[in-house]
FITORTI-418532 format. One record per residue (C-alpha): residue number from 1; residue in three letters; chain; x, y, z. Coordinates in Angstrom, 2 decimals, padded with zeros to 5 digits. Layout:
REM FITORTI-418532
+-----+--------+--------+---------+---------+---------+
| num | residu | chaine |       x |       y |       z |
+-----+--------+--------+---------+---------+---------+
| NUM |    ALA |      A |       X |       Y |       Z |
...
+-----+--------+--------+---------+---------+---------+
END
This chain:
REM FITORTI-418532
+-----+--------+--------+---------+---------+---------+
| num | residu | chaine |       x |       y |       z |
+-----+--------+--------+---------+---------+---------+
|   1 |    UNK |      A | -001.89 |  025.78 |  009.79 |
|   2 |    UNK |      A | -001.32 |  022.09 |  010.41 |
|   3 |    UNK |      A | -003.94 |  019.78 |  008.84 |
|   4 |    UNK |      A | -004.77 |  016.62 |  010.73 |
|   5 |    UNK |      A | -005.05 |  014.14 |  007.95 |
|   6 |    UNK |      A | -005.24 |  010.96 |  009.98 |
|   7 |    UNK |      A | -008.96 |  011.01 |  010.81 |
|   8 |    UNK |      A | -010.02 |  012.38 |  007.40 |
|   9 |    UNK |      A | -008.03 |  009.88 |  005.30 |
|  10 |    UNK |      A | -009.09 |  006.87 |  007.42 |
|  11 |    UNK |      A | -012.73 |  007.97 |  006.95 |
|  12 |    UNK |      A | -012.22 |  008.36 |  003.24 |
|  13 |    UNK |      A | -010.59 |  004.95 |  003.02 |
|  14 |    UNK |      A | -013.61 |  003.11 |  004.47 |
|  15 |    UNK |      A | -016.41 |  005.39 |  003.27 |
|  16 |    UNK |      A | -017.08 |  003.68 |  000.04 |
|  17 |    UNK |      A | -017.74 |  000.39 |  001.73 |
|  18 |    UNK |      A | -019.77 |  001.92 |  004.40 |
|  19 |    UNK |      A | -021.92 |  003.70 |  001.81 |
|  20 |    UNK |      A | -022.44 |  000.55 | -000.18 |
|  21 |    UNK |      A | -023.39 | -001.50 |  002.93 |
|  22 |    UNK |      A | -025.96 |  000.96 |  003.84 |
|  23 |    UNK |      A | -027.50 |  000.99 |  000.38 |
|  24 |    UNK |      A | -028.16 | -002.73 | -000.02 |
|  25 |    UNK |      A | -031.01 | -004.64 |  001.79 |
|  26 |    UNK |      A | -029.20 | -008.03 |  001.67 |
|  27 |    UNK |      A | -025.99 | -009.75 |  000.64 |
|  28 |    UNK |      A | -027.35 | -010.69 | -002.73 |
|  29 |    UNK |      A | -027.62 | -007.16 | -004.03 |
|  30 |    UNK |      A | -025.17 | -005.89 | -006.64 |
|  31 |    UNK |      A | -022.17 | -004.03 | -005.28 |
|  32 |    UNK |      A | -021.87 | -000.36 | -006.13 |
|  33 |    UNK |      A | -019.13 |  000.52 | -008.60 |
|  34 |    UNK |      A | -017.31 |  002.65 | -006.12 |
|  35 |    UNK |      A | -017.27 |  000.10 | -003.34 |
|  36 |    UNK |      A | -013.98 | -001.57 | -002.74 |
|  37 |    UNK |      A | -013.51 | -005.27 | -003.05 |
|  38 |    UNK |      A | -011.34 | -005.40 |  000.16 |
|  39 |    UNK |      A | -009.76 | -003.37 |  002.77 |
|  40 |    UNK |      A | -005.88 | -003.62 |  003.14 |
|  41 |    UNK |      A | -003.83 | -002.84 |  006.22 |
|  42 |    UNK |      A |  000.03 | -002.90 |  005.94 |
|  43 |    UNK |      A |  002.93 | -002.51 |  008.44 |
|  44 |    UNK |      A |  006.15 | -000.90 |  007.03 |
|  45 |    UNK |      A |  007.20 | -001.18 |  003.45 |
|  46 |    UNK |      A |  008.14 |  002.43 |  002.77 |
|  47 |    UNK |      A |  004.57 |  003.59 |  002.63 |
|  48 |    UNK |      A |  004.31 |  004.39 |  006.45 |
|  49 |    UNK |      A |  004.75 |  002.57 |  009.61 |
|  50 |    UNK |      A |  000.99 |  001.83 |  009.46 |
|  51 |    UNK |      A | -001.11 |  002.09 |  006.28 |
|  52 |    UNK |      A | -004.78 |  001.44 |  005.29 |
|  53 |    UNK |      A | -006.31 |  001.33 |  001.83 |
|  54 |    UNK |      A | -009.45 |  000.40 | -000.04 |
|  55 |    UNK |      A | -008.53 | -002.25 | -002.55 |
|  56 |    UNK |      A | -010.10 | -003.01 | -005.95 |
|  57 |    UNK |      A | -009.82 | -006.32 | -007.83 |
|  58 |    UNK |      A | -009.51 | -006.75 | -011.61 |
|  59 |    UNK |      A | -008.93 | -009.75 | -013.96 |
|  60 |    UNK |      A | -010.28 | -012.36 | -011.41 |
|  61 |    UNK |      A | -008.03 | -010.86 | -008.71 |
|  62 |    UNK |      A | -004.90 | -011.07 | -010.77 |
|  63 |    UNK |      A | -004.58 | -007.29 | -010.31 |
|  64 |    UNK |      A | -005.28 | -005.13 | -007.29 |
|  65 |    UNK |      A | -005.36 | -001.38 | -007.17 |
|  66 |    UNK |      A | -005.02 |  000.21 | -003.63 |
|  67 |    UNK |      A | -005.05 |  003.67 | -002.41 |
|  68 |    UNK |      A | -002.98 |  003.78 |  000.92 |
|  69 |    UNK |      A | -002.94 |  006.33 |  003.64 |
|  70 |    UNK |      A |  000.25 |  005.80 |  005.51 |
|  71 |    UNK |      A |  001.32 |  007.25 |  008.90 |
|  72 |    UNK |      A |  004.69 |  007.46 |  010.61 |
|  73 |    UNK |      A |  004.63 |  008.70 |  014.23 |
|  74 |    UNK |      A |  006.80 |  011.63 |  015.14 |
|  75 |    UNK |      A |  009.33 |  009.59 |  017.17 |
|  76 |    UNK |      A |  012.74 |  011.47 |  016.85 |
|  77 |    UNK |      A |  011.58 |  013.72 |  013.88 |
|  78 |    UNK |      A |  010.10 |  017.24 |  014.30 |
|  79 |    UNK |      A |  006.76 |  016.11 |  013.12 |
|  80 |    UNK |      A |  004.80 |  012.98 |  012.02 |
|  81 |    UNK |      A |  004.72 |  011.89 |  008.46 |
|  82 |    UNK |      A |  001.47 |  011.41 |  006.40 |
|  83 |    UNK |      A |  001.86 |  009.56 |  003.04 |
|  84 |    UNK |      A | -000.51 |  008.72 |  000.23 |
|  85 |    UNK |      A |  000.41 |  005.90 | -001.95 |
|  86 |    UNK |      A | -001.23 |  004.54 | -005.14 |
|  87 |    UNK |      A | -000.16 |  000.91 | -005.25 |
|  88 |    UNK |      A | -000.76 | -001.70 | -008.07 |
|  89 |    UNK |      A | -000.30 | -005.35 | -007.25 |
|  90 |    UNK |      A |  000.07 | -008.13 | -009.89 |
|  91 |    UNK |      A | -000.28 | -011.91 | -009.19 |
|  92 |    UNK |      A |  001.31 | -013.75 | -012.16 |
|  93 |    UNK |      A |  000.56 | -017.20 | -010.82 |
|  94 |    UNK |      A | -002.67 | -018.91 | -009.83 |
|  95 |    UNK |      A | -003.46 | -019.72 | -006.27 |
|  96 |    UNK |      A | -002.32 | -023.18 | -005.05 |
|  97 |    UNK |      A | -004.93 | -024.92 | -002.80 |
|  98 |    UNK |      A | -003.16 | -026.01 |  000.35 |
|  99 |    UNK |      A | -006.30 | -027.01 |  002.32 |
| 100 |    UNK |      A | -010.08 | -026.74 |  001.91 |
| 101 |    UNK |      A | -010.05 | -023.25 |  003.13 |
| 102 |    UNK |      A | -006.49 | -022.21 |  002.59 |
| 103 |    UNK |      A | -004.66 | -021.18 | -000.62 |
| 104 |    UNK |      A | -001.36 | -019.93 | -001.48 |
| 105 |    UNK |      A | -000.43 | -017.12 | -003.86 |
| 106 |    UNK |      A |  003.28 | -017.80 | -004.62 |
| 107 |    UNK |      A |  004.07 | -014.25 | -005.79 |
| 108 |    UNK |      A |  002.73 | -010.78 | -005.56 |
| 109 |    UNK |      A |  004.58 | -007.93 | -007.42 |
| 110 |    UNK |      A |  003.73 | -004.50 | -006.20 |
| 111 |    UNK |      A |  004.53 | -001.04 | -007.66 |
| 112 |    UNK |      A |  003.55 |  002.14 | -005.90 |
| 113 |    UNK |      A |  003.90 |  005.93 | -006.18 |
| 114 |    UNK |      A |  004.02 |  007.68 | -002.80 |
| 115 |    UNK |      A |  003.41 |  011.39 | -002.01 |
| 116 |    UNK |      A |  004.61 |  012.83 |  001.30 |
| 117 |    UNK |      A |  002.44 |  015.49 |  002.97 |
| 118 |    UNK |      A |  005.12 |  017.59 |  004.64 |
| 119 |    UNK |      A |  006.31 |  021.15 |  004.57 |
| 120 |    UNK |      A |  009.93 |  020.24 |  003.99 |
| 121 |    UNK |      A |  009.19 |  018.11 |  000.91 |
| 122 |    UNK |      A |  008.40 |  019.53 | -002.46 |
| 123 |    UNK |      A |  007.86 |  018.33 | -005.99 |
| 124 |    UNK |      A |  010.48 |  020.95 | -007.24 |
| 125 |    UNK |      A |  013.85 |  022.01 | -005.97 |
| 126 |    UNK |      A |  014.19 |  025.54 | -005.10 |
| 127 |    UNK |      A |  016.82 |  027.86 | -006.66 |
| 128 |    UNK |      A |  018.81 |  027.52 | -003.43 |
| 129 |    UNK |      A |  020.07 |  024.08 | -004.69 |
| 130 |    UNK |      A |  022.56 |  023.84 | -007.51 |
| 131 |    UNK |      A |  021.28 |  022.51 | -010.83 |
| 132 |    UNK |      A |  023.11 |  019.31 | -011.22 |
| 133 |    UNK |      A |  022.66 |  015.58 | -011.67 |
| 134 |    UNK |      A |  022.73 |  015.01 | -007.88 |
| 135 |    UNK |      A |  019.32 |  016.61 | -007.32 |
| 136 |    UNK |      A |  017.44 |  014.64 | -009.96 |
| 137 |    UNK |      A |  014.68 |  013.44 | -007.60 |
| 138 |    UNK |      A |  011.78 |  015.22 | -006.09 |
| 139 |    UNK |      A |  011.71 |  015.14 | -002.27 |
| 140 |    UNK |      A |  007.92 |  014.57 | -002.03 |
| 141 |    UNK |      A |  007.45 |  011.67 | -004.43 |
| 142 |    UNK |      A |  008.88 |  008.13 | -004.13 |
| 143 |    UNK |      A |  008.47 |  005.10 | -006.41 |
| 144 |    UNK |      A |  008.28 |  001.97 | -004.27 |
| 145 |    UNK |      A |  008.32 | -001.74 | -005.19 |
| 146 |    UNK |      A |  007.85 | -005.03 | -003.33 |
| 147 |    UNK |      A |  007.53 | -008.82 | -004.00 |
| 148 |    UNK |      A |  006.28 | -011.66 | -001.78 |
| 149 |    UNK |      A |  003.85 | -014.41 | -001.18 |
| 150 |    UNK |      A |  000.20 | -014.29 |  000.11 |
| 151 |    UNK |      A | -001.96 | -016.89 |  002.01 |
| 152 |    UNK |      A | -005.63 | -016.66 |  001.87 |
| 153 |    UNK |      A | -008.19 | -018.12 |  004.20 |
| 154 |    UNK |      A | -011.71 | -018.46 |  002.91 |
| 155 |    UNK |      A | -014.35 | -017.51 |  005.60 |
| 156 |    UNK |      A | -017.91 | -018.86 |  005.96 |
| 157 |    UNK |      A | -020.46 | -017.29 |  003.60 |
| 158 |    UNK |      A | -022.44 | -015.63 |  006.45 |
| 159 |    UNK |      A | -019.54 | -013.42 |  007.41 |
| 160 |    UNK |      A | -019.16 | -009.72 |  006.44 |
| 161 |    UNK |      A | -015.76 | -010.66 |  004.92 |
| 162 |    UNK |      A | -015.51 | -013.57 |  002.42 |
| 163 |    UNK |      A | -011.72 | -014.23 |  002.95 |
| 164 |    UNK |      A | -008.73 | -012.89 |  004.76 |
| 165 |    UNK |      A | -005.31 | -012.76 |  003.18 |
| 166 |    UNK |      A | -001.98 | -012.37 |  004.93 |
| 167 |    UNK |      A |  001.06 | -011.27 |  002.90 |
| 168 |    UNK |      A |  004.75 | -010.39 |  003.31 |
| 169 |    UNK |      A |  006.89 | -008.37 |  000.90 |
| 170 |    UNK |      A |  010.53 | -007.42 |  000.43 |
| 171 |    UNK |      A |  010.57 | -003.79 | -000.39 |
| 172 |    UNK |      A |  012.71 | -000.96 | -001.82 |
| 173 |    UNK |      A |  012.34 |  002.43 | -003.23 |
| 174 |    UNK |      A |  013.90 |  004.41 | -006.20 |
| 175 |    UNK |      A |  016.28 |  006.63 | -004.27 |
| 176 |    UNK |      A |  018.03 |  003.98 | -002.31 |
| 177 |    UNK |      A |  018.35 |  001.74 | -005.35 |
| 178 |    UNK |      A |  020.01 |  004.59 | -007.29 |
| 179 |    UNK |      A |  022.26 |  005.29 | -004.18 |
| 180 |    UNK |      A |  023.37 |  001.57 | -004.26 |
| 181 |    UNK |      A |  024.36 |  001.83 | -007.96 |
| 182 |    UNK |      A |  026.54 |  004.92 | -007.22 |
| 183 |    UNK |      A |  027.87 |  003.60 | -003.99 |
| 184 |    UNK |      A |  029.17 | -000.09 | -004.21 |
| 185 |    UNK |      A |  029.73 | -000.22 | -000.46 |
| 186 |    UNK |      A |  026.00 | -000.49 |  000.18 |
| 187 |    UNK |      A |  024.75 | -004.04 |  000.50 |
| 188 |    UNK |      A |  021.32 | -005.65 | -000.24 |
| 189 |    UNK |      A |  020.51 | -005.31 |  003.46 |
| 190 |    UNK |      A |  021.00 | -001.43 |  003.10 |
| 191 |    UNK |      A |  018.45 | -001.13 |  000.36 |
| 192 |    UNK |      A |  015.90 | -003.67 |  001.24 |
| 193 |    UNK |      A |  013.10 | -003.63 |  003.92 |
| 194 |    UNK |      A |  010.30 | -005.86 |  004.91 |
| 195 |    UNK |      A |  006.59 | -005.41 |  005.32 |
| 196 |    UNK |      A |  003.46 | -007.48 |  006.31 |
| 197 |    UNK |      A | -000.07 | -006.88 |  005.51 |
| 198 |    UNK |      A | -003.69 | -008.17 |  005.83 |
| 199 |    UNK |      A | -006.35 | -007.87 |  003.08 |
| 200 |    UNK |      A | -009.91 | -008.61 |  003.97 |
| 201 |    UNK |      A | -012.21 | -009.24 |  001.01 |
| 202 |    UNK |      A | -015.84 | -008.36 |  000.93 |
+-----+--------+--------+---------+---------+---------+
END
């Protein structure tokens, strides 16, 4: 039986914030521990054509932890793809103030682990495949990475969101990098992809 994960996972992504906003009488109340610090939406980047995640901040926003639900439409494939990705983002440099309400984060370094919800993918190879070094990976799990800058716009204090950040990344993933090492004919353009995203902070 096919499980329609899209509505469920989108609801789960935004539920902590909805619950927190209903609990508090005004904006000065303390945020619940489970409420996200932001919501992130990303296009492309090996975690789905479109992906959404609750985002949590640590170490004065030097670290972000995000749990993405990604979706790839059916297009030419037999079925659509649903992907869950746990992604950590590290920002090694302080923000540079470009304007009164605009700041630049020169570098974001992201590392994620993705799981593909699809019948053809498995965390183990069946006995039908030969035991060799060729089949070292699992078809349902992918390790992804990305780097890029981020621009943040600070919003007026009376808004629901305190700021909105726009970021871009150059991305890759474990299997294609390994293939490039074994196959010297692959160029950087073959193993790299690009993504853009928006992070709205509460």
